[in-house]
Structures are given as structure tokens and as C-alpha cells.
C-alpha positions in Angstrom: 8.9 -11.4 21.2 12.2 -12.9 20.7 15.8 -12.7 19.9 16.2 -13.8 16.4 19.5 -14.5 16.1 23.6 -14.1 17.2 24.6 -14.5 20.9 21.2 -13.8 22.8 19.3 -15.9 19.9 16.0 -17.3 21.2 16.0 -15.3 24.1 12.5 -13.3 24.9 12.1 -10.2 25.3 9.1 -8.0 26.7 7.1 -4.7 25.7 5.7 -2.2 27.7 1.9 -2.9 28.4 -0.6 -0.6 26.5 -1.6 0.2 23.0 1.2 3.5 22.8 3.8 1.0 21.5 3.8 -1.3 18.6 6.9 -3.7 18.2 8.1 -4.6 15.1 7.5 -7.9 14.3 9.8 -10.9 14.4 9.1 -11.5 10.7 9.8 -7.8 10.1 12.9 -7.5 12.2 14.3 -10.8 10.6 14.2 -9.4 7.1 15.8 -6.1 7.9 18.9 -7.7 9.9 19.1 -10.0 7.4 19.3 -6.9 4.4 22.0 -5.2 7.5 24.3 -8.7 7.6 26.8 -7.6 6.0 27.0 -4.1 7.6 25.9 -5.2 11.6 29.5 -6.3 12.6 31.0 -3.1 14.8 28.6 -0.6 14.0 27.2 1.7 15.9 23.0 1.7 16.1 21.1 4.2 16.0 17.2 2.9 17.9 15.2 5.7 17.8 11.3 5.7 18.9 12.9 2.3 20.5 10.0 1.0 22.8 11.3 -2.6 24.0 14.7 -2.3 22.9 14.0 -5.3 20.3 15.7 -3.7 17.2 18.4 -2.6 19.0 19.0 -5.5 21.6 18.9 -7.5 18.2 22.1 -5.5 16.7 23.7 -5.6 19.3 23.1 -9.7 19.3 24.9 -10.0 15.9 27.5 -7.7 16.6 27.6 -4.2 16.8 29.7 -2.4 18.8 27.0 -0.3 19.8 23.1 0.6 20.4 21.8 4.0 21.3 18.2 3.8 23.0 16.5 6.6 22.2 13.0 7.2 24.0 10.9 9.2 26.0 8.3 7.2 27.5 8.7 5.5 31.0 7.1 3.0 30.4 9.0 1.8 27.3 12.6 3.1 29.1 12.1 0.7 32.0 11.1 -2.4 29.6 14.4 -1.8 27.8 16.7 -1.5 30.9 14.6 -4.8 32.0 14.8 -6.6 28.4 19.2 -5.7 28.7 19.4 -6.5 32.5 17.4 -9.7 31.8 20.1 -10.3 29.0 23.1 -9.3 30.9 23.7 -7.1 28.1 26.0 -4.4 30.4 27.4 -1.8 28.2 28.2 -1.3 24.6 25.0 0.9 24.6 24.2 4.2 25.7 20.4 5.1 26.6 18.4 9.0 25.3 15.6 9.3 27.6 14.5 12.4 26.0 12.3 13.0 22.1 14.3 12.0 18.8 14.5 15.8 17.8 16.2 16.5 21.5 18.3 13.3 21.0 19.5 13.7 17.5 20.5 17.2 18.2 22.6 16.8 21.8 23.3 13.3 19.8 24.7 15.9 16.5 26.6 18.5 19.3 28.3 15.7 21.0 30.6 14.6 17.3 28.5 10.9 17.9 28.4 9.2 14.9 26.6 6.4 13.7 26.8 3.3 11.1 23.0 2.6 11.2 19.8 4.4 12.3 16.5 2.8 12.4 12.9 4.5 13.7 10.0 3.0 13.8 7.8 5.8 15.4 3.9 5.7 16.0 2.8 4.9 12.3 -0.2 8.0 13.0 2.5 10.2 14.2 3.1 11.0 10.5 4.9 14.9 12.1 7.5 12.3 13.3 8.2 10.9 10.4 9.1 14.1 9.0 11.1 15.9 12.0 13.3 12.7 12.3 14.7 12.6 8.9 14.3 15.6 7.9 16.9 16.5 11.1 19.4 13.4 9.8 19.1 15.2 6.4 19.8 18.3 7.3 21.0 19.1 11.1 22.1 16.7 12.2 23.6 15.2 9.1 26.5 14.7 11.3 25.3 12.2 13.2 25.7 10.1 9.7 29.0 8.4 9.8 30.9 7.9 5.5 28.2 4.9 4.1 25.6 5.0 6.8 22.4 3.9 6.6 18.9 5.0 7.5 15.7 3.3 7.3 12.0 4.2 8.7 9.6 1.5 9.2 6.2 2.8 8.4 2.7 1.5 7.1 2.8 -0.2 4.0 0.3 2.5 2.7 1.7 5.5 3.4 4.7 6.5 1.4 7.4 8.3 2.6 9.3 11.5 0.8 11.9 10.3 -1.7 14.3 12.5 -0.2 15.1 14.3 3.1 18.0 17.5 2.7 20.6 14.5 2.0 19.0 12.0 2.1 17.9 10.1 -0.7 15.6 7.2 -0.4 17.4 3.8 -2.2 15.1 1.1 -1.4 12.0 0.2 0.1 11.1 -3.0 1.4 7.3 -4.6 2.0 5.8 -7.1 3.9 2.4 -7.7 5.7 1.2 -3.9 7.1 4.3 -2.8 7.1 7.6 -1.7 5.0 10.9 -0.6 5.8 12.1 2.5 3.6 16.1 2.8 3.3 18.0 5.9 2.8 21.9 7.0 2.2 23.0 10.4 2.2 23.0 11.9 -1.5 27.0 12.4 -2.0 26.8 8.0 -1.9 
């Protein structure tokens, strides 16, 4: 697994061992960032279920102002820290070592905002999609900056809801066995 483009282009990233983490493929990450290219420079990027941190690191590599990595598994947290250190990234990021629901509530209470939110829970954890997207479209919607985009990676054969509170799906991209569902707030 490598950083695809930007400042850290071609640098190797490591994923946690075992079957608990399924990194976003390089190809799907490239597709995602091709779509996000006009929005990434200077953005605050929220990487939920961060795993290895590859998606948030890619955002930093391409000019995001900050990446916030949310992950609760100790092995994954070690790999995120290791990947950041190996790349010499010592600032412009935050680690939230807790569940996504807890992190979203904490970040909203701290009045933080994000321009781009990416979530990639384990595919089998169906409730995680509903909980995370529900919070982002409901009680934690203050986390979303004006014009924010929320992207959920999921299995291609699994359709996510069209609406989660204030979040409305605007686009679905399918590639291989995966899909990316894009959401915006209904006021846009």
C-alpha cells in the first residue's frame, strides 16, 4: 500500500496485521481523490474508522490542512502513529482513540468542523453505517462545515440509505466489489 499522489507520493504505508482491518484499495483511494481533488487543498479531513490512516494521510499528502484520524483498535492506532512518523508528519493531524460515535460527539461539543468526512467501517458492521451517518446528519451535524461532503465506502452489493437526517446521497461510484456513496446536507 502506497501514498498515491502529492507530497508523500509513492511512500509505503503499513496496515495492521490480521483480518480486523480492510484497507481501502489503492485504486479506490485514487478514484476517491480524483473526485475530491478540487476540494482537498486547505480542507479539514475527518477519517473515520481510520485503520492504517492511509486515506487521511493521502489527504495530507494532497494538501489538506488537517486530518483527524478516528480509530479505537490499539493495533490500528499503532500503525497510524508508525505511518505518520515514517513519513515525517509531526503536525496537522489529530488522533481520536475512541469509538466513532464518541469521537463525533466529542468533536461536535468542541465545535470542530470538517470539510470532508470519509467513513469506512467493517463491511459486516451494518449498524456502524447507520450510527455514523445518522449522527453526522443529526445530533453532530454541526461538525459539517458549509458545503461539506461525507463519503461512505461500502460493499457494492449493499445499498446505503438515501437520507440520514440532513444528509442526502448525491452520488454513488462503484468499483470492483466496493462502492463510494457521497452525501451532502439537504440545505445545499
